[in-house]
N, C-alpha and C positions, 0 to 999 in steps of 0.2 A: 424609467428604472424603479423596479418594485421596491417597496417600504420593507426594511428589514425587520423580521420578527424579533421580538424581545428574546433575550437569552434565557433558555430554558434551566430551571434548577436541577441538578443531578438528583437520581433516585437513589435510595440508600442500597447498600450491597445485597440486602435481604428482599429487595423488590421483587414483584412477580416475574419481571424479566430475567432475574437471576436464579430462580428457583424451577424445579422440574419434578414432575411425578415419574414414578417407573413406568407408567404407561405411555407417557409421551414418546413420539417418535425422536430417534437420534439422527443427527446430521454429521456428516464428514467435512473435515477441512485439510485439504491436501495441499501441502506447503512445497513449492519448488525451492530448495535451498533450505530444507526442513532443520537442519543442524546449525544454521547460522545464527548471528545474535538475535535479529529480528524475530525469526520464527522462534526460537527457544523463549525469548521474552514474552510472545504472544501465547504459546502454549502454558508457560509457568503462570503468566497473568490470568488467563482464563480460569486455570485451577484454582488461582488463590482467590479470586473475586467469587467464583461460584461457591465456594466453601466459606465464604464470608470472613475470609482472613484479611482482605484488603478492600477498600471502596473502588468503584469503577471510575476512578478519576481519569479523564481523557477520552472516555468512550461516549460518544454522542449518542449512539442507540440506546444508552442507559439514562438518557434524559427525558423529561414528561413527554415532548411530542411523539416518542416512540413507544410508549407505555402500553398502547392497544394495537401496535402495527402487527401483531402476529409474527414476530421474529423467533426463531428459534432460540430457546433459552441456552445460557452459556453452559449449564450443566448437561445439556444434550449434545454440545459438541465433542466429536472424537476426531483425534489428530493423527496425520500420517503424512508421507510425502517422499520426495525424491531429494537425493543429495550425493554429490560425489567424495564428501568427507566421511570418514568413519568414526570420528570422535562421538562417543554416545551422549545422548542429550542430558544426562544427569551430571556428567562430568563438564560439559559446556555450561549448565547452569551454575555450577559450583564457580567456574572462572567468571562468570558474569556477576555472581554474588561479591567475590574477591574484588572486582573492579567497581563496585558500588552500583551496578545497572539493576541487579535485583536485590530485595532486602536480604540482610543477613538471616540465615535460617530458614529461609524459604525453600530452597532446595531439598532440604532434609525433610520439610513438612509435606511438600508435594512429591516426594520421590517416586510413589506408586503410579502417579499420573504421568509422570516424566518418562519413566520406564515402559509403560504402556505405549505412548507413542513412539518411543524409539523402536520398539518391535515393529512398527509399521512403516518404518522408513526403508525405501529400496533404493538400489544403486541407480545413481543418474549418470548423465553424460549426453554428449561427449564433451570434454574439456576443451577451452578453444584452442584452435591449432592443432588438435589432435584427432587422429582418425582411428576408432577402436574396433573398425572392421565391419561394422554394421551400415546397411544403407539407411537412407532417411526414413524411409517406408517401415524398415525393420524396427528402428528406434521408437518411431510414433506408435507402432502396433504394441510393442513392448510397454511404453508408457501407459497407453490405454488400458491395456490388460491389467496392469498393477492398480489401475483407477477401479475398473470393474470388479477384481478380486477384492479390494478393500471395501466396498460397498457391499458386495455379496457377503463376504465372511463377517463383516461386523453388523449385518442386518441393518443398514442404513436407509432412511428415506430419501437420501441424495446426498450429493457431495458438490463442493466447490473448490476450484483449483485456484489458488494464489501464488503468483510468482514473486517471491522476496528473495531471490538470488541476487548474487552481487552484479552490478552493472557490467555487460559484456561490450567488448568493442563493437562499433558499428560494422555491420555486415558488408563485405564487397558486393559490388555489383553482380547480379547473377541470381539463379534460381536456388542456389543452395541455402537451405535454411539454418540460421544460428540455432544455438541449443533452447532459447527462449522461444523460439517458433515452433520448435517440436514438441515442446511441452505445451504450448497453446494448441496445436493442432491434435495432440493426444486428449486433451480436456473435450475438445468439440466432438472428436469421435466416439468418446466414452458418454457423451451426453451431459457434460458437467459445465455449470457456469463457471466463468472465467474472469479473473482479476490479474492485471499486470501493474503491481505496485512498484516497478522499476523502470528506468528509462529504455531498458532493452527492446528491441524489436517486437517480440510477441505476435499478436495477430496483425500487426501492422506490416508485415511482409507481403510485398505485391502477389507473391505466389498463392497466399492464404485468402486473398479477397474473396474469391468465389465461396469458399467455405465459411468466412466469416458473415457474407452477406445473406448466406442461406441457412445461418445458425439457428437452431430451434431451441437455444437457450440464451440467457441474458449474458452480457459481458461488460466490463468497464475498465478503463485505464485511460493513459498511463502514467507512471511516475509519481510515487505518493508525496504529498505536499505536506512538509513535516516542520520546517523551520524558516530558513531565510526566504523561500518563496512564498510562504504563508504570510509573512510580513509584508512582503511586495504586493501581495493581492490585496491588502487593507490600505497600504500607503500609496499605490498607484491611484486608485480611485479618489481618494482623499486630494490629490494635487490636481487630478481632472476636474473634479466638483468645485473645488475653490479657485478655478482659473489660474492657478500657479504653473509658470512655463519651466518644466524640467529640462535642463540643458545637459546634464549627464549623470549617470548612475552607475557606479562601479562597485564591485563587490569582491570579496576574498573569504575563502573557506578553509579553515585548518582542521583537519579530521584524521583518525587513525582506524585501527580495526580492519575487517575485510574490505570494506567500502573504500575506505582511503588507499588501500593498495591496488585495489580494481582502478580506481579513478586516477592513479598516477600514469596510466595508460591515457595519452592525449585523445585517442579516439573514442575511449569511454567517457572521458571528462567533457569531450564536445556534445555527445547525446544528453549528458547531465544538465549542461549549461544551456542548451536549446530550449528546454521547458522553462529555465529561471527567465532567459531573455524574451520568451513568448508571452509570459504573463506580463511584462511591462509593456510590450506592443500592443496588446490587446486591450490594456487598461488605460494607457495613455494615448493610443491613437497611432503611435508610431514610436519606434524603438529609439531611445536617447542614446547619446554616445556612452562608452564605456563597456567594460567587460567583466566577467566573473572569473577568478582565478582560484584553482583548487589545489591546495598543497597536502600531500600525505604527511602526516606527523605520527610514526606508530606509537610514539609514548602516549599519545591522547586517547589510544584505545577507541572505546564507543562513544567518547566525548567530542564535541564539536564546537567550535567557535566561528561565527560568520559575522563580517563587518560588511556594512553598507554606507557609501559616502555618495550622497545625494546633492547636486547642484541645482539650484533653482532661481528663477527669478520672480520678484514680487512687483508691487504696485511702482511705477515709473522707473522700472528697470533695476531696483534694488537688488543686489545679487546677495543670496542666502545660501546655506549649507545645513542640511540635517544629516546627522551620524547615528548609526544603529549598531548595537552589539547584541548578538544572540548567541547565548551559550547554553548548550543541551546536551541530552544524551540521545543520539539519534534512535536507538532500539526502544527507548521508552516512549519516545515520541511517535513512533511508527507502530508499535504492537497494537494499541488500542484501535487504530485506524484499520488495521488489518482485520481484527475482530468485528468492527463495525461492518466493514465491506463484506466480509463472508456472511454475516447474519443477513444483510439486505439483499445479497444476490441469491441466498438460500430462499428467501421469502419470496423473491420475485420470480424465481423457477417454479415455486409451488403454484403460484398464481397464472403461470403459463405466459409470463412476459418474456419477450426473445430479443435478441440483437443488442446493439449497444445502448448504454444507460446514461444519456448526458445528465440526468438528475442527479447523478452521483459526482459531478465534476467538483463539487466542494472538496473532495479528498485528492485532486490530481492536479499536477503543473499541466499536463496536457490532456484536458478532458475530451470525451468522445462528442462528436457533432459539433455545433454551433453554440455550445454552452458558453456562458459568459465567463470571464477570467476573474471577475470581481468576487470578493468572497461574499459581501453581503448578498447580491443575487444569488449565488450558489446555495447559501444556506437556505434562503427562501424557497428556491427550488426543491432543496432536501426536505424540508418539512412538508411542501406539497406532496411530494413522492411519498412520505410518510403517512400522509392522510389517505392516498391512492392504496397503499398497502393495507392500512386498516379496513377501508371501506370500497372495495375494488369495483363495485357496481357502477 
């Protein structure tokens, strides 16, 4: 196992990575689920950090190893996207500020940036279980056209598609593509890098395998690792490396907001839990007893509480327990990772890299390829990737 690099210090908000000149190329970040909490927080956060209103806390790409990696500056990013919701971004941001997700007063300070992004949001679809009358190919064509128009009208050097929509139910067997896969196919058709930050199917649908394998753009995913699974990816290797036998590992999640409502569907929750369990199986060598339960608590809004109960054996069979509690804001945890991934994929595309990027497994419960699930190994691979982006020769 490779040695874990030292933890880098953050760069200040006024670092070169956050500044931009008027002659610098601009890049698009096209968000699927663009009016949701994660997307709104990412857009608001990018504007706030680029303006020097807040430090880039939580953004790994704003730390020292990435300072010379040639990433697009935060101020060069232009936002747009698809959504089935019609709540304007400025109003959504006000709701998030009222709930403590965004700082008080930030929506008014960046009102122009929110309004500009809102003008670039196009109608999405279809909603799960609904037929809007268009064929799959017509939907893919429409979404791809929206992307091309966005790049053309904004004069962009390129754009990345990031799926941050609510988790969808697992698709039934067959060739029918769920909405996440329609957006993924549209990204490939428009020649855009693609990130699946959700547990939804996306590019993993069997019908898209030929397009994915022949993709001329880089892509990464799936299911962003923000809280409970982040902790599991640290603790799992710890037990293995200390030769402690994990007998059972159980967890409970309480969350509200759109994600809580979506995960109230057992089939959607199953897709989410599969990634959590996969991390344990990969890091421990076998899946221990125990399950993860997800409960929708609407009163919690964007805040989440996650408990883990770990039963393990020590020397001479001594039975012990470790319990953890993680309380956090899902949108605030996810948004900086979304910005990181957008910048990394845009830079990779500029360098001509294509296909799945296992180097970005640091960000996902279900990384591409045979990437390790241990966070230390993943971070080492990410730092190596930053070196490649800095000096691609």
